[in-house]
N, C-alpha and C positions, 0 to 999 in steps of 0.2 A: 551820712556821706554818700556821694553819688556812686551808684553801681554801674559798672561799665560792661558792655557786651564783650564776648570773647574776641571778636575781630578788632574792635577798637583797642582793647587791652593789648593785643598782640602788636598792633601798629605802634602804639605808644611805647611799648617795651623796646621795640626795634629802634625807635627814635632815641630813647634814653641810652641804650647800649651804644648806639652810633656816636653819641656825644663823648662817651668815655673812650671809645675806640679812636676817635679823632684826636683826643688829648694824648693817648698813647703814641699815635703816629707823629704828632707834632714834636714830642720829646725825642723819639727815636731818630728823627731826621735832623735834629739840631744839636744833640748832645755832643760834646767833645770826646767823651770817654767811651771806648769801645764796649765796655761792659754794659752800658746803656744803649749806645747807638747800634751795636751789632748783636749783643747777647740779650738785649731787652730786659735787663734786670731793673724793672721799674713797674709802676702801676698807677692807674688813675681811677677815680670813682666819684660817686655822688652819695652823700651820707645824710642821715636824718637830722633835722634841725635841732631837736631837743636831746636825743639820746646818742647821736653819732653812729647809729647802726647802719650797716652797709645796705644801701638801696640798689645801687647799680655799680658794676665794675666792668671795665673794658675786657674784651675777650682775649687780648694778647698780653695782658699784665700778669705778673707772677701770682699764682693762687695763694702762696703763703702770705701775701700782703693783704688778702681779703679780710681775714679775721683780725689781723694786727691793726689794720688801718681804722677799724671801728674804735679800738681802744685809743688810737692816736687822736682821732677827731674828738672823742670824749675828753681827752686831756686838755685840748684847746677850749672846749666848751666850759670845763671847770675853771680854766685860767681866766676866761672872759667873765665868768660869774664872780670870780674873786676880785678881778681888777676893774671890770666895767670898761666903758668907753669904746665899744665896738662901732666902727664906721664903715660905710661902703668903701671898698678898695683895700681894706686891711688884709694883710696876709701874714700868717704866723709861720715860723720855721723852727724845727728842732730835730734832734736825733737821739733823744733820751731812750735807751733800750729798755728801761724799767717802767716807762710811762707811755706805753703804746708803741714802742719801737721794737727793733729786732737786734741790730748791732749798730755800732757807731757810724759805719759807712752809709747807712740808709737814712738819707735826709728827707724829711717830710715837710711839705708846704701845705697849709690848710687855709682856705679862704671861704668866708661866708658869702652866699648869694642873698643879697638884701633886696626885698621888694616891699614897697610901701612902708618903709621903716622897720621891717620885720625880717628876721632870718627865715628864708624859705627852705634852704638846704645848705649843706657844706660841700665844697669841691676840694679834693685833695690830690696831691701828687707825691709819689715817693720814688727815689732813684738811688742807686748805689754809686756814691762818689768814690773816686779812685784812691784818695789818701786823705786822712784826717789826723795827721800827727802821730803821736804815740811812739813806742820804741821800735816798731817794725814798719818799713815801707809797705803800704797796702793794708796794714793793720791786722792781718791774721797772725797775731803773736801767740805762738803755741806755748810760750813760757809765761804768759801774763798771769799774775796772781791778784791783780786788782784792775778795775776799768781804766784807771789813770795811765796804765802802761799800754792801753789799746788805742788811745786817741783822746780827743777833747769831746766833752759832753755839753750839748746845748739844750737847755729847757725850752719850753714854748715861749718865744719872744716875737715881737712884731718886726718882721723884716720890711714890710710895707705899711705905712700909716697913711690912710686916706689917699692911697694911690702914689705916695712918695716913698721911693726906696731909701732906706736908712743906711747911709754910707758907713756909719760906725760899725754896724753889724757886719757889713761886707769886709771891712778892714780886719775885724777879728777873725773871720773865717779864713781870709787869705793868709794872715800871719801864722796860722796854725796848720798849714799843709805844705808838703813837699812839692806839690804840683798845683798851685793856686789857679793857674790859667785853665786847667782842666775842670776844676770845680766851678769856676766862674762860667764856663760855657754850659755846664750841666745845669747850674742854677738858672741861667737865663732861659734855657729850654723848658724847665719846669714852670717858670713864670709865664712863658708864652703859652704853655699848655693850659694853665689856669685861665689866662685871658680868653683863649678860644672856648674853653668849656663854659665860661660865664656868658659869652655872647650866644652860644648855641642854646644854652638852657633858657636864657631870657627870651630868645626868639620862640622857643617851644611854648613857654608860658604865655607869651603874647598871642600865640596862635590858638591855644586851647584853653587857657585860663588856669589859674593856680588850683582851683577846686578839682578840676578834672585830672591834673597831673598828680596832685596829692592822692586822689582816689586810686589812680593807677599804681602808684608806688605801694600804697597800703595793700591793695589786692594782690600784687605780685609777691609781696612778703608773706601774705596769708597763704597763697598757693604753695610757696616753697615749704612752709611749715606743714601744711596738710600732706604734701607729698612725702616729706621726711617721716611724719608720723605713720603713714601707710606703709612705707618701706620697713620701718622698725617693727610694726605690728605683724608683718609677714614672717618675721624671724622667730625661731623657737625661744621661749623664755629660758633664762638660766644665766649663770655666770661663767665666763670663759676667760682664761688667763694666758698670758704670753709674756715671757721674759726674753730680753736680748741684752747685749753688752756693747759698750764702747771700749776700745782698746785701752785707753788711759786718758788722763786729763792734760797731758803735755808736761806735767811737773813730776808726778809720781807714777811709776810704771805698775799700776794696778787697775783692774777692770772696773767699770762703772755699770751697775745694773739699771736698766730701764724696764720697769715692771708695770704691767697693766692688768687690771681685773675689770673686764667689760661685762656689764649686767644688762640684760634685756628683760623688761617687765612691761608687758602690754605694748603701748605705743611710745614708751620712753626708754632711753638708753643712759646708762651711767658709765663714765670713763673714770676709773679710780687708779691713780698713779701713786698711792701712798707707800707702796713697797719699794719704790725706786731709791737709788742711792742718795745719800745726803749731799748738800752742796759741796763741790770739789774746789781744790785750790786753783786749778787751771781754768782755761777759758771755755770749758764745755758746759757751763751752766746756761740756763735760759730763764726768762721771766715768765710769769703766769700767762700774760697776754700772748706771748710767742707760742706757748704750749697749746693754748686754745686755738690759735691760728693754724698750727700744723695738724691738729685733730680735724679741723674743718677740711683741710686738703685731703686727708686720708678718707674721710667720709664721702667727699665729693667724688673720689675715684670709685668708691664702692656703690654709691647711689647716683649714677650719672644723669638721671632724669630730673634731679632737684636743681632749680635755678640757683645762681650764685648771689644770694643775698642773705641777710641776717635771719630770715625766717627759718632757714634750715637748722639753725642751732637751738631754736626754742625748745624742742623736746629732749635736748641733751643736757645732762648734769655733769659737771666737771669737778673732780676731787683732786686738787693739786696742792698738797700741803707745802708751806714755805720751809718745811724741814727737809725737802728734797731738792735736788739740783734743777728741778723743773719749775720752781717758783721762787727764784732768788730776787733779792733787791740789791741796790747799790751798797758798796762798790764791788760786789762779786764780778769777776770778769765773765763776759758773755760773747766774746769775739768769735768763738768757734760754734756759734749757735746752729749753723747749717748741719753740722754733723749730728748734733743731738736731736734736732727735729726729724731728721731722716730715721733715726732709731726709734723715735716715738711712732712715726708712721708705720715702721716695720712691725711694731708690737700690735698695732691696730689691724694690720693685714694678717698677722699671725693668729690673733684671736678670731678674726673673721673666717679664717681657714677652718676653724673648728665649728663655727656656726653654720657655714654654708660651703663645704669643701668643693662642691661642684662649681662654685664661682670664685674660688681662691686664685691668687697669683703668687708665683714665687717671688721672693724678695728681690727688689732691684739692687743695683750695685751699691747704692746708699752711701756714697761719699762724694763731695764735690771736689776733693783734692785741691784745696785753695793754694795755688802756687804763685808766689811772688818772686820776681827777679828785679833787682834794682842796681843802679850805679850812677856814674857821673858822665856827662857828655863832655866833649872837648872844650866847649865854651863855658864850662863850669856850672851847667844846670843839671838838676836831678832828672833821671828817668826812672819810672816805676811801672813795671808790667805786672798786672795781676790778671789771672785767668783761672777759670774753673774748667773741669774736664769731664768727658763722658765715660760711659760704661754700658753694661748690658742690663736690660730689663728682664723681669722674671717671666718664665713660661706661664701660660694661662690657659683657660679652657678652650680658647679659640685657636691657639697656635703657639709658635715659638715667640720668645721675647725679642724685642728690637735689639739689633746690634748698635753699639756706639750711640746710645741715646742719652737724653738728659734725665735727671731725677724727677720723681713725681711732685716735688715741691714747686716746680716751675714749668712754664712754657718757654723758658729762655733757650737760646741756641748758643752753642759754643762759638766764640768769635772765629772767623775764618783765619787760616794760617797766613794768608796773604796780607790781611789787615795787621796782624800782630807783627809780622816781619817788617812791614812798612813803617810802623810806628816806633819800634824798639830795636836796639842793636843785638838781635838774636836771629838764629836760623834753626828751623825745625828740620832735623835730619831723619826723623821718623814720624809718621802719623798713620798708623796702621791698625788693623784689627788684631786682637791677641788670640791666637789659636787655643782651643781647649779651655777657655776661660769661663764659658757658660756652664751652669749646672746641668748635668745630664737629666733627661726626663723624656717621657712620651712626647711632651712639648719642651724642647730644649730652652734653657735660658739664653738670652742674647749675649753676644760677645763683648768683652771689654776692649780696651785699646792700648796701644803703645805709643807714647809721645816722647820724643827725644829732642832736647833743645840745646843748641850750642851757643855759648857766649861769644859775641863778636866785638864788643867794646874793648879798647886797649886796656882799660882798668879791670876787665873781667866783670863779674856780677856777684852781688850778695844773693843768697838763696834762702827762701823761707817756705815751708810747707806745713799746712794744717789739714790732715786727712784722717781717714778711719778705715775700718775693715782690713786692718793689717794682721789681726789675730782672730777675729770672729767673722767667718765668711757669710755672704748672703745665703739664706736658707732656701731649700726647696719645699714643696708642699705635695701632699698626696703621694708620697713615695719618690718624689723628685730629689735629685742630689744637690749639694751645695756648690756654689761657684768657687772660683779660686780666690785667693787673698790678694789684697792690694800690695803693691811693691814699689819702692822708690829707691833709685840708685843715683849717686853722683860721683863724678870723677875727681880724683885727687892726684897729686904727684906720685903717690905710691900705688895707684890703681883705683878700682871701683870700691865704693863704700856704701853702706846702708845706715839709716838712722838708728841709734840705740833704742829709741821709743817707736820704732817701726814705721809709723805713719805721720810723724811730726818732727820738724827740725827747724832750728834757727841758728844764726851765727855761723853759717857756712859760706865760704867764699870760693868761687871757681875762677880760674884764669881764662884769658882769651883762648878759644879753641877747645876748652873743656866743656863737658856736657852733663846735663841731668836727664834722667829717664823715669817716666811714670809708666807703670804697667797696671792698668786698672782692672777691677773685678768685672766679671759678667753678672748675669742675673741667675737666681735659683731656678731649678727645673720644676716641671709640673708632671706628676705621674711617673710610674715605673719606667725607667729608661729602656728596659728589656722588652717593652711593648711598643717601642717606637717603630714606625714603618721602616724596614731595612733599606728600602729604596731611598728614603730621605736621609738615612745615615750615610749611605754611599755618596749621595749628593753632597752632604756636609764635608766628607773627606775630600771629594773632588774639588770643592771650593776652598779648602784649606781651613774650614771652621773647626774641624775635628780631626785629630790624628788617627792613623790606622790602629795604633795601640789602644786609644780611648774607644774607638769603635768596637773593638773586641772586648775590652775590659768592662766598659760601662754599658754598652748597648748590645752586647752579645751578637755582634754582626761581623761576619767573616767576608773579607774582600779577596779577590784573586790578585795575582801579581800585577795585572794591568789596571787594577783599581775598580774593576767591575764587581758587582755583588755576586757572591756564591750562595744561592738560595738553599741548596741542600746542606752545606756545612753550617749555615746560619740556623736552619731549622734544628739541626742536630745539637748545636751548642745551646740554643734556647730550650730545647726539650730536656736537656740534662740538668737544668737548674733545679 
C-alpha cells in the first residue's frame, strides 16, 4: 500500500473531514425538526467498505453516534451479503436499536459509494426524528416495558433502489408517526446529505485516485490506534473500579447499579461491566453497540489527541454480558438510553479519577431530561414538542465547570427558546441559572438551570419526562463536593406536584396557563472547596452563582454586609478547620 508523507496525509484528512462536515451542514439547514436543525442531534461519516469501521466523521456530529454507526453500517453489510443485489444509488434505512442503533427515534440511512462495480466505502447519515409512534408522543416513554410501546422498529430495508425512492416504504413511515410532515422533511435532508457526500467523495477520488485515498484512510486509522496505545501505556497498570446508580427504571422504584472494573495492562485496556444490574423492566436498558459507543465518547474526552476513527478502539477490550442491562436484545425497551450511557460515561470518569487524579473531572450533570409536551391544534392536527435540557459540567484541573452546558455525549446545542416558542403553543417563563447547584470545590462545578414552561393551547398539554439524577447526585473528585439533585415540578389544580418516581413521569395533563418546571443539576466539584481562592468565592456570590450561606458553609469564606470579602475573618475560619 502507498505510504503518504505527513503533509499529504494531513491535507487528505482535511478533505475527508470536510466532506462529512458538509453533509452535517446540509442536514442541519434543511431538516424540519428543531432537534436536528437547531440542536444538531445528527451525524454523518464515511465507513470501511468491508467492516463498516468508522473512517471519518464530521466534527459537529454527535460523538455518541461514532461507535454506534460502525455497527449500523455493518448491519447493512450483513444484510447485503444475505440478500445480494447491491446497485449504485441504493440506500438503506432503519432504526433498529439492537442492530447498530441507539433508540427508535434515531433513523439511519446507509449508502454504498460504488466505483468500477465495487464498493469503495459507505456513506451514512443518522438523525433524531421527532415522533415514531408508540404510546407516548416523542417516544420517551418512561413506563415502557417492551420496545413495541416505544415506537415502530424498521430493520435495514432499501428505501432507494437504483436511485428510485420506494413510495411504499415512505407510506409505512408516514402512517406510523404523529407528525409525518416533520419526518418527511428530515428524511429528505438526510437523502440530500448523502447525495452531496457521494458527489464530494467521487470528486476526491477522481482527483487523487482510489489507491491514495485508501492509503490515507488506513494510515489515519493506524495513527489513531498508535496514539491510543501510547496513552494507555503511560497509565499505571492495575484494576480500578467505579460504581454509580440510576434512580430507577421508570417502572419499579429501585436503583440500578452501573459498575465498571477498568484494567490497564501495558498498552491495552479492558472495560468490564459484568457487575452491572441485570436487564430492567423499564426503558433504561441499552444494547451492546450502544455501550461500546458511549465508552468511545468517554475515552475521547480523556484522550483528546486521538483522532475520531475506529483505530482508537483497537486496544480496548469490552466485557458486556447480555445478563446486564448494558447488553440487551429485543424486545427489551431502550428508549431511555441517553440516561444509561451518561451513567456509563460517569463510571469511566470515576475510574479514571483513581488512575490519574490530577487529570480527573467532576461528574457532569449527566441527564438529558427528555421532556415532551404534546396536544392538538385548533385545526385538528397534532403538535409534539420534544426537547432536552442543559446543566453544569464538572470542575476540572484547569478551572470551573461550564454553566448551563450540554452533556459529554454530544456537541448538540439546546434549541433556542425563540424557536421552540415559535413552533409550539408554549411560553418559557423562566430560563435561568440555578444558584448553588454546582458541586463545591477548589474548582467549582458548573451551574444547572431552571426552565419553566407554560401551556398556551386551549386544550392544554400532555407532559412526559424521562430524566435521571433525582436521587444520586453528580459526584465530585479529589475532595470536591456533589452537585444538587435534579428536580421536576408540575402545576395541578391543587398546587404544585412532583413525580412519585422523582425523575420520570407520564400521563400528566396540564391546563392552559399551567406550568412545568425543570431544575437541573450542576456538575461535581474538583478539589477541597476550602482551598478555593476567596476572591473567586466573593465573585461567585456577587454574580448569584453561590449564596452567602454556601460561601461560608462550603467554602469557609466570610463576606461583609456589602458583599465584599473579609480576608481576616476568612483566614480565621479556614485556620480553625
